[in-house]
N, C-alpha and C positions, 0 to 999 in steps of 0.2 A: 397642757395635756390637749392631745387631740381627741375629735370624737369621730368614732365610726359608725355610719359614714357621716361625710362632712354634713353639718346643719345647715340647710337653706341654700346649697349652691344653686347655680343655674341649670347644672346637669349633673346627676350622679349615676355612676355604674357601678353596682356592687354585684358580685359573683354572677355577673353575665346580665344583670338587671339594669335597665334605665328607667327611671320614673317608675312605671309599673308595668311596663312592656317587657316580655321576655326575649332578649336578645343576647346571644353568647359573644358577639363582637359589634361594637357600635363604630359606624362609619359617619363621621361628622365634617360639613365644611361651614365657615362662617358662623361662630356662636359666640356667646357670652359677652355682653357689652354692658357695663355698668351694674352689675349683680353684687348684692352683700351676704355673705354667710359667715358662721364661726369659723370654719376650715374649709379651705377650697373655695374661695368667693365664686368663680366661674364655672370650674368644671372638676369634678370628684371621679376619680376611678378606684376603688378599693375592693378588697376581698375577691381577688382573681378576676376582675373585670379586665377588659380589653377595650382600649380606646384607640381607633386610628383616625387622625385628624389631618385633613388635607387642605391647605390654604385657609383663608379667613383670618378674623382678628379675634384675640382675649384681651380686651381693653376696658380700663377703668373701673375693674372690680376690686371689691374690700372684702379683706377677712379679718374677723375680730380675733382671730389667733394666728394660724399659719397658712401658707399657700394662697395669696391673693388671687392668682389668674388660675392656677390649677393644682389639684393636691392628688397624688398617686400613692397610694399605700397598699402593699401586697396585691399590686396589679401590675399591668402592662400599657404603655403609652407609645404609639408610633406616630411622631408629629413631623409635618413637613410643609414648608412655605406659609408658615403661620407668624403674623406679626403680634408679639406680646408688648404690650404698652400701656404705661401708666397704671399698672396694678399694684396694689398695696395690702400691707398684712400688719397687725398690731406688734407680732414679735418678729417673725423671720420669713423669708422667702416670698418677695412679690409677686413673682411670676410662677414659677413651679417648685413645689416641694416635693422630695422622691424620697420615700421611707419605707423601710421594711426588707426583710429577706426576699430573695426572688422578684423585687420590684426593679423593673427596667423601663427606663424611659429613653427612647431614642428621638432626638430633635436633628432635622436635617433642613438646610437652606431657611432657617427662621431668624428673626430680629427680635432682639430683647431690649427694650429701652425704657427710661423714666421710672423704674421702681425705686421707692425710697421707703426703707425698713430699718429697724434696730439691728438685726443680725442678718447676713447673708441676703441682700437686698434683691438680686436678681434670682437667682436659683440656689436652692439648697438640697444636698443629697446626705441621707443620714440613716443610721441603723441598717447599714449592711445593704442599702440601695444602689443602683448602679445607673450612671448618666452616660449616653453615648450622644456625643454632639459633634456634627460634620458641617462643615461650611456655615457656621452661624455667626451672626454679629451680636455682640454684647456691648451696648454703649449708654452712656448717661445713667447709670443706676448707682444708687448710693446707700451704704449701710452706715447709720447715724450714729451707732454704738461700737460694734467691732465685727469681724469675721467677713472679709469677703464681699466687696461691692458688686460683682458680677457672678462669680460661682463660690461656693463654699461647701467642701466636701469633708465630712467627718464621721466617726463612730465606724470604723472597719469599712467605709463605702467606697466605690471605685468611680472613677471619670476617665472617660476616653474621649478627647478632644482632638479633632483633625481638621486643618484649614479653617479655624475660627480666628475671628478679628475682637481683639478687646480694648476699647479705647474710651477715656473719659470716665471710667468707673472708680468710685470713691468708697473709702471706708476711713471712718474717724480713729480707727485702731486696727491693724492688721490687715494687709493686703487689699488693694482697691480691685484688682482682677480676680485672683485665685488664691484661694487660702484651703489648706490641708490641715486636719487635726485628728488626734484620737485614732491613730493607725490606719487613716485614709491613704488611698494610693490614686495616683493619676498619671495617665499616658498622655502627653502633650506632643502632637506632630504638626509642623508646619503652620503654626498659629502666629498672628502677629499681636504684640503688647504695647 
């Protein structure tokens, strides 16, 4: 079970609030290295918060639950030119967890590598969330139990991937690169597997 807002992440954006400053939209560059929290180890955007992240690195973060690098629930994140590296979570989604109605995460020109998690190692989209990925590289991620080493989309969620590269991603059971379940949908255009 996830907590709202995430417990002890490096940055939390809740209904337009970050830490205790009132900001409607948060613009971030170069954040979150080596932070540990219960959900959303590095960055959390929840309850209609908006995160715009340009450049930088989200690396070496740990979550005792879900979303080691970033946890976005009932919020929006626009992320470009960010390197997600070696983030981990106890249960699922080492790099980014996208969850909830009206939750949209757009990633452009990002790299996702080194996540090792039980389920959905790199990026998990669930509970009617939406992931839009353009020109991203997903490599060397591993789901040690099941469900998608790179991207796992479930529970009526949607994924749109264009120009992405998926290589050397592993799952001990069910799809090393991309897995869909529970009425999930994906549009994949010009991607390399």
